[in-house]
C-alpha positions in Angstrom: -113.6 -59.8 -149.0 -111.2 -61.6 -151.4 -110.3 -59.6 -154.5 -111.6 -60.5 -158.0 -108.1 -61.4 -159.1 -107.7 -63.9 -156.3 -111.1 -65.5 -157.1 -110.1 -65.8 -160.8 -106.8 -67.4 -159.9 -108.5 -70.0 -157.7 -111.0 -70.8 -160.6 -108.1 -71.3 -163.0 -106.3 -73.5 -160.6 -109.4 -75.6 -160.0 -110.0 -76.0 -163.8 -106.4 -77.1 -164.4 -106.5 -79.6 -161.6 -109.8 -81.0 -162.9 -108.4 -81.4 -166.5 -105.3 -83.2 -165.1 -107.5 -85.5 -163.0 -109.6 -86.4 -166.0 -106.6 -87.0 -168.2 -105.1 -89.4 -165.5 -108.4 -91.3 -165.3 -108.6 -91.6 -169.1 -105.1 -92.8 -169.3 -105.6 -95.4 -166.7 -109.0 -96.8 -167.7 -108.7 -96.2 -171.5 -105.2 -97.4 -172.4 -105.9 -97.3 -176.1 -106.7 -93.6 -176.1 -103.0 -92.7 -176.5 -101.8 -95.8 -178.3 -99.8 -95.7 -181.6 -101.8 -96.6 -184.6 -98.8 -97.3 -186.9 -96.8 -100.5 -186.8 -93.5 -98.9 -187.4 -92.2 -95.7 -185.8 -91.0 -93.4 -188.5 -88.2 -91.8 -186.5 -86.7 -95.0 -185.0 -87.8 -97.7 -187.3 -88.9 -99.8 -184.3 -92.0 -101.9 -184.5 -94.9 -101.4 -182.2 -97.5 -103.9 -181.2 -101.0 -102.7 -182.1 -103.5 -103.1 -179.3 -106.1 -105.7 -180.1 -103.9 -107.9 -182.2 -102.8 -111.4 -181.2 -99.4 -110.2 -180.2 -100.8 -107.7 -177.7 -102.5 -110.2 -175.3 -103.3 -107.4 -172.9 -99.7 -107.4 -171.4 -99.3 -103.7 -172.3 -102.6 -102.5 -171.0 -102.6 -99.9 -168.3 -105.1 -100.7 -165.6 -105.5 -99.2 -162.2 -105.2 -102.6 -160.5 -102.0 -103.6 -162.3 -100.6 -100.1 -161.8 -101.1 -100.3 -158.1 -99.8 -103.9 -158.0 -96.6 -102.9 -159.8 -96.0 -100.1 -157.3 -96.6 -102.6 -154.4 -94.3 -105.2 -155.9 -91.4 -102.7 -156.1 -91.5 -101.9 -152.4 -89.0 -103.4 -149.9 -91.8 -104.8 -147.8 -93.1 -106.9 -150.7 -89.6 -108.1 -151.5 -89.0 -109.2 -147.9 -92.3 -111.2 -147.9 -92.1 -112.6 -151.5 -88.5 -113.8 -152.0 -87.7 -115.6 -155.3 -84.7 -117.6 -156.4 -82.3 -116.2 -158.9 -83.4 -118.8 -161.4 -87.0 -117.7 -161.1 -85.9 -114.1 -161.5 -84.1 -115.0 -164.7 -87.3 -116.6 -166.1 -89.4 -113.6 -165.3 -87.0 -111.3 -167.3 -88.1 -111.0 -171.0 -85.0 -109.2 -172.1 -81.8 -111.1 -172.7 -79.6 -108.7 -170.8 -81.7 -108.9 -167.6 -81.7 -112.7 -167.8 -77.9 -112.8 -168.2 -77.5 -110.6 -165.2 -79.7 -112.9 -163.1 -77.5 -115.9 -164.2 -74.4 -114.0 -163.0 -76.0 -113.3 -159.7 -76.9 -117.0 -159.3 -73.3 -117.9 -159.5 -72.6 -116.2 -156.2 -76.1 -116.4 -154.6 -77.8 -119.7 -155.2 -81.0 -118.3 -153.8 -82.1 -115.3 -151.9 -82.7 -115.5 -148.2 -86.1 -115.1 -146.4 -87.1 -111.6 -145.9 -86.7 -111.7 -142.1 -83.0 -112.5 -142.5 -82.5 -109.3 -144.4 -84.4 -107.4 -141.7 -82.1 -109.1 -139.2 -78.9 -108.1 -141.0 -80.2 -104.5 -141.4 -80.8 -104.4 -137.7 -77.3 -105.5 -137.1 -76.1 -102.7 -139.5 -78.0 -100.1 -137.5 -76.6 -101.5 -134.3 -73.1 -101.2 -135.6 -73.7 -97.6 -136.7 -75.1 -96.9 -133.2 -72.0 -98.3 -131.5 -69.8 -96.2 -133.7 -71.7 -92.9 -133.6 -73.3 -93.0 -130.1 -70.8 -95.1 -128.1 -67.6 -94.0 -129.8 -66.4 -97.5 -130.5 -64.0 -96.9 -133.4 -66.4 -94.8 -135.5 -64.0 -94.6 -138.4 -64.5 -98.3 -138.9 -67.9 -99.0 -137.5 -69.9 -96.3 -139.3 -68.9 -97.2 -142.8 -69.2 -101.0 -142.0 -72.6 -100.5 -140.6 -73.8 -98.5 -143.6 -72.4 -101.1 -145.9 -74.3 -103.7 -144.0 -77.6 -101.8 -144.3 -77.2 -100.9 -147.9 -76.3 -104.4 -149.1 -79.4 -105.9 -147.4 -82.0 -103.5 -148.8 -84.2 -105.8 -150.9 -84.4 -104.6 -154.5 -81.6 -102.1 -154.2 -79.0 -104.4 -155.8 -76.0 -102.5 -154.4 -74.1 -105.7 -153.7 -75.1 -107.6 -156.9 -72.6 -108.4 -159.6 -71.4 -107.1 -161.9 -72.3 -103.4 -161.5 -73.6 -103.0 -157.9 -71.6 -100.2 -156.2 -70.6 -102.2 -153.2 -69.7 -105.2 -155.3 -67.4 -103.1 -157.4 -65.7 -101.8 -154.2 -65.2 -105.3 -152.9 -63.8 -106.7 -156.1 -61.6 -103.6 -156.6 -59.6 -103.9 -153.5 -61.2 -105.9 -150.6 -61.3 -109.2 -152.3 -57.5 -109.0 -153.1 -54.4 -107.6 -151.5 -54.7 -104.1 -152.9 -56.6 -102.2 -150.1 -54.8 -104.2 -147.3 -51.4 -103.2 -148.8 -52.4 -99.5 -148.9 -53.7 -99.7 -145.4 -50.3 -101.1 -144.2 -48.6 -98.3 -146.0 -50.8 -95.8 -144.2 -50.3 -97.5 -140.8 -46.5 -97.3 -141.4 -46.8 -93.6 -142.1 -48.9 -93.1 -138.9 -46.8 -95.3 -136.6 -44.0 -94.2 -134.2 -41.8 -97.2 -133.5 -40.0 -95.1 -130.9 -41.6 -96.8 -127.8 -40.5 -100.3 -129.2 -37.0 -99.1 -129.9 -36.7 -97.5 -126.5 -37.9 -100.7 -124.7 -37.2 -103.7 -127.0 -38.4 -106.3 -124.5 -41.9 -105.1 -125.2 -41.6 -107.2 -128.4 -42.1 -110.2 -126.2 -45.6 -109.0 -125.3 -46.4 -108.6 -129.0 -45.1 -112.1 -129.6 -47.1 -113.6 -126.7 -50.3 -112.1 -128.2 -49.8 -114.2 -131.3 -50.4 -117.3 -129.1 -54.1 -116.7 -129.8 -53.4 -117.1 -133.5 -51.8 -120.5 -133.1 -54.2 -121.6 -130.4 -57.0 -121.2 -132.8 -55.6 -123.9 -135.0 -56.3 -126.4 -132.3 -59.7 -124.9 -131.9 -60.5 -125.5 -135.5 -59.4 -129.2 -135.1 -61.8 -129.5 -132.1 -64.7 -128.0 -134.1 -64.1 -130.5 -136.9 -64.9 -133.3 -134.4 -68.6 -132.2 -134.6 -69.8 -134.4 -137.4 -71.8 -132.8 -140.1 -71.5 -129.2 -138.9 -67.9 -128.0 -139.5 -65.3 -129.3 -141.9 -62.4 -126.8 -142.1 -59.2 -127.8 -143.8 -55.7 -126.5 -142.7 -55.7 -123.7 -145.2 -59.0 -122.4 -143.9 -57.8 -122.9 -140.3 -54.8 -120.7 -140.9 -56.9 -118.0 -142.4 -59.4 -118.1 -139.5 -56.6 -118.1 -136.9 -55.2 -114.7 -138.1 -58.4 -113.1 -136.8 -56.8 -113.5 -133.3 -54.3 -110.8 -134.2 -57.1 -108.2 -134.5 -55.6 -107.1 -137.8 -58.2 -106.7 -140.6 -55.8 -106.1 -143.5 -53.7 -109.1 -142.6 -56.8 -111.3 -142.2 -57.9 -110.3 -145.7 -54.5 -110.8 -147.1 -54.1 -114.3 -145.7 -57.6 -115.4 -146.6 -57.0 -114.3 -150.2 -53.9 -116.4 -150.3 -55.2 -119.5 -148.5 -59.0 -119.5 -148.3 -60.6 -117.1 -150.7 -64.0 -118.8 -150.3 -64.0 -117.7 -146.6 -62.7 -114.2 -147.2 -66.0 -112.5 -146.7 -66.9 -113.7 -143.3 -63.2 -113.6 -142.1 -63.0 -109.9 -143.1 -66.3 -109.2 -141.3 -65.2 -111.0 -138.1 -61.7 -109.4 -138.1 -62.9 -105.9 -138.5 -65.8 -106.4 -136.1 -63.4 -107.5 -133.3 -61.0 -104.8 -134.1 -63.7 -102.2 -133.6 -65.0 -103.9 -130.5 -61.7 -103.9 -128.7 -63.0 -101.4 -126.1 -65.8 -103.9 -125.2 -63.9 -107.2 -125.4 -60.5 -106.5 -123.8 -61.3 -104.7 -120.5 -63.1 -107.7 -118.8 -60.3 -110.0 -119.7 -57.7 -107.6 -118.4 -59.4 -107.0 -115.2 -60.0 -110.8 -114.6 -56.3 -111.6 -115.0 -54.8 -108.8 -112.9 -55.0 -107.7 -109.3 -55.6 -104.2 -108.1 -52.0 -103.8 -107.1 -50.8 -104.9 -110.6 -53.1 -102.4 -112.4 -51.6 -99.6 -110.3 -48.0 -100.3 -111.3 -46.4 -97.1 -112.6 -43.8 -97.5 -115.4 -40.7 -95.4 -116.0 -40.8 -92.7 -118.7 -39.2 -94.1 -122.0 -35.8 -92.8 -123.1 -35.7 -90.4 -126.0 -35.2 -92.1 -129.4 -33.0 -90.3 -131.9 -34.1 -89.6 -135.4 -31.4 -91.8 -136.8 -32.7 -94.8 -134.9 -36.2 -94.2 -136.1 -35.1 -93.9 -139.7 -32.9 -97.0 -139.7 -35.5 -99.2 -137.9 -37.9 -99.8 -140.9 -34.9 -100.5 -143.2 -33.5 -103.0 -140.8 -36.9 -104.6 -140.3 -37.3 -104.9 -144.1 -33.8 -106.5 -144.5 -34.5 -109.0 -141.8 -37.8 -109.9 -143.5 -36.1 -110.3 -146.9 -33.5 -112.6 -145.4 -35.6 -114.7 -143.1 -39.3 -114.6 -144.2 -39.8 -113.2 -147.7 -43.5 -114.4 -147.7 -44.2 -111.7 -145.1 -42.4 -109.0 -147.2 -45.6 -107.6 -148.9 -47.1 -106.7 -145.5 -44.0 -105.7 -143.7 -42.5 -104.1 -146.8 -45.4 -101.7 -147.2 -45.3 -101.0 -143.4 -41.6 -100.2 -143.6 -42.1 -98.1 -146.7 -44.7 -95.9 -145.1 -42.7 -95.5 -141.9 -39.4 -94.7 -143.7 -41.2 -92.0 -145.7 -42.4 -90.5 -142.4 -39.1 -90.7 -140.5 -36.7 -89.7 -143.3 -38.3 -86.2 -143.3 -37.5 -85.4 -147.0 -40.8 -86.2 -148.5 -43.3 -84.7 -146.1 -46.0 -84.4 -148.8 -45.9 -88.1 -149.4 -46.0 -88.8 -145.7 -49.0 -86.5 -145.1 -50.9 -88.0 -148.1 -50.3 -91.6 -146.8 -51.5 -90.9 -143.2 -54.3 -88.6 -144.1 -56.1 -88.4 -147.5 -55.0 -91.8 -148.8 -55.6 -93.6 -145.5 -59.0 -92.0 -145.1 -60.2 -92.8 -148.6 -59.0 -96.4 -148.5 -60.4 -96.9 -145.0 -63.9 -95.8 -146.2 -63.8 -98.0 -149.2 -62.4 -101.0 -147.3 -64.9 -100.7 -144.5 -67.8 -100.3 -146.9 -66.5 -103.4 -148.8 -66.4 -105.4 -145.5 -69.9 -104.3 -144.6 -71.1 -105.3 -148.1 -70.2 -108.9 -147.2 -72.7 -109.1 -144.3 -75.5 -110.6 -146.3 -77.7 -113.5 -145.0 -76.3 -115.9 -147.6 -72.8 -115.4 -146.3 -73.3 -114.8 -142.5 -76.4 -116.8 -141.4 -75.0 -120.4 -141.8 -73.2 -122.9 -139.7 -69.7 -122.4 -141.2 -69.8 -118.6 -140.8 -71.0 -118.9 -137.2 -68.2 -121.2 -136.5 -65.7 -118.7 -137.9 -67.1 -115.9 -135.8 -66.9 -118.0 -132.7 -63.4 -119.1 -133.4 -62.3 -115.5 -134.2 -63.7 -114.3 -130.9 -61.9 -117.1 -129.0 -58.6 -116.3 -130.9 -58.9 -112.6 -130.0 -59.6 -113.4 -126.3 -56.7 -115.8 -126.0 -54.4 -113.3 -127.7 -55.4 -110.6 -125.2 -54.9 -113.0 -122.3 -51.6 -114.2 -123.7 -50.2 -110.7 -123.7 -51.4 -110.0 -120.1 -50.0 -113.3 -118.8 -46.6 -112.8 -120.5 -46.3 -109.5 -118.7 -47.0 -111.1 -115.4 -44.5 -113.8 -116.2 -41.8 -111.2 -117.1 -42.4 -109.4 -113.7 -41.2 -112.6 -112.0 -37.7 -112.0 -113.4 -37.7 -108.2 -113.4 -36.2 -106.3 -110.3 -38.5 -104.1 -108.1 -39.0 -100.8 -109.6 -38.8 -102.1 -113.2 -42.0 -104.1 -113.2 -44.4 -104.0 -116.1 -48.0 -103.1 -115.7 -49.7 -106.2 -117.0 -52.5 -104.1 -118.6 -50.1 -103.1 -121.4 -49.8 -106.8 -122.3 -53.3 -106.6 -123.9 -52.0 -104.2 -126.4 -49.9 -106.9 -128.0 -52.7 -107.4 -130.5 -52.1 -105.4 -133.6 -55.2 -103.1 -133.4 -53.2 -99.9 -133.5 -53.6 -97.6 -131.7 -56.9 -98.6 -130.2 -55.6 -101.5 -128.1 -53.0 -99.2 -126.5 -55.6 -96.6 -125.8 -57.7 -99.2 -124.0 -54.8 -100.3 -121.9 -54.2 -96.6 -120.9 -57.9 -96.1 -120.2 -58.2 -99.1 -117.9 -55.0 -98.0 -116.1 -56.4 -94.5 -115.5 -59.6 -96.0 -113.9 -57.4 -97.3 -111.0 -54.9 -94.4 -110.9 -55.7 -91.2 -112.7 -52.0 -90.2 -112.7 -50.8 -93.5 -114.3 -50.4 -92.8 -118.0 -49.6 -96.0 -119.8 -50.2 -95.0 -123.4 -46.6 -94.6 -124.6 -45.5 -97.8 -122.8 -48.5 -99.7 -124.3 -47.5 -98.5 -127.8 -44.4 -100.7 -127.7 -46.3 -104.0 -127.6 -49.0 -102.6 -129.8 -46.6 -101.9 -132.8 -44.7 -105.1 -132.1 -48.1 -106.9 -132.5 -48.5 -105.5 -136.0 -45.1 -107.0 -136.9 -45.9 -110.2 -135.0 -49.2 -110.8 -136.9 -47.5 -110.1 -140.2 -44.8 -112.7 -139.4 -47.4 -115.2 -138.4 -49.2 -114.6 -141.7 -45.9 -115.1 -143.5 -45.3 -118.4 -141.7 -48.7 -119.7 -142.7 -48.3 -118.7 -146.3 -44.8 -120.0 -146.4 -45.8 -123.4 -144.9 -49.1 -124.0 -146.7 -49.6 -121.4 -149.4 -46.7 -122.2 -151.8 
């Protein structure tokens, strides 16, 4: 038997719920029950429209139907089905501030895309997150890029809208200019050991050969321009697209900012996507261009490199850049700065900050900013598709160029000093993932064949080579 106290509590709870339900019904179906009767609020001095007057027109009535419709119209499902242009959105806004915001949005987005395109881009974002989290394809890049893609494509969220959307702020703060790329190069310098390149300087040829993909893409752009009414790239845009072949996201952003800012969004997306997908793209090309015997070539252990050599190398690199190609100095200069701080050994706190906290923070922001550009308006169009195709071709040709250069070098090298062609693919500047891919493929054919340190030589030279290619383009067409 329940106690009298329990029964009493249940009665009180039932009475309270009944009162709340009645109050809700009254407020919904009798909107004037709680209306202000005065025209001017005494505390604020603000005028209120009295229900029933000619200024009211029923627009402030609270009715169950309009209440439910308002809730429905704020859902993402409704926004995907009923897309409106930015101009229509501005007309619907009664307040001047909201209308002005819509006008600002219309400068970047002439009209919103159909709902299915947002669903498609969100699906792409979830796929990117899956590849990073479940498959381990460069999760440090893919996870924030994927989330940026998902967040910017949520209808009604406005995270990518100017001027105060969070992702838009991140993009304008450092992705749409050279700020974040410069910081990334500084962090890369602090994380990079140029010892393998110093110990075996001829590996620089492999890094140089990988840049063939960059210059080959210029001809690919010319060929695409032959398709009438579809593509129409100029030489500045072609140079910016070609840098994607170096698999260097920061350099791609830097060059596009200088030469083709209107294409920066899709170029950044393509460059970082291919960087992250190195483990998927490179192995088939490497295996197709090499024989079983070549993949099993073992390379000698590299000689020890002294601290003096490592400390002088970034300074020598910087001096040569200043004398021969100053347009590449921003990229190579920050790379040299970060590496010198690491190697000199007297500012360990700065070195650790560059390669850890600062690098992690900037990588998160840069990747989110890149993902924020994967909106239907910027990605789902002919020109963007052309850039993505050209970028993939450039990257594949760069990979093949490094492998073929290694095979060519073996023709002139004595027996016992042959180069495993697999490390040629590391000539692209995706550090250190390209070197790890070379090592992984080599281990598949000989578990005792560790190529990582040998592959780091062409890998770090690829960073320098891509920066030099960027400097050449800027010096030739950007000034």
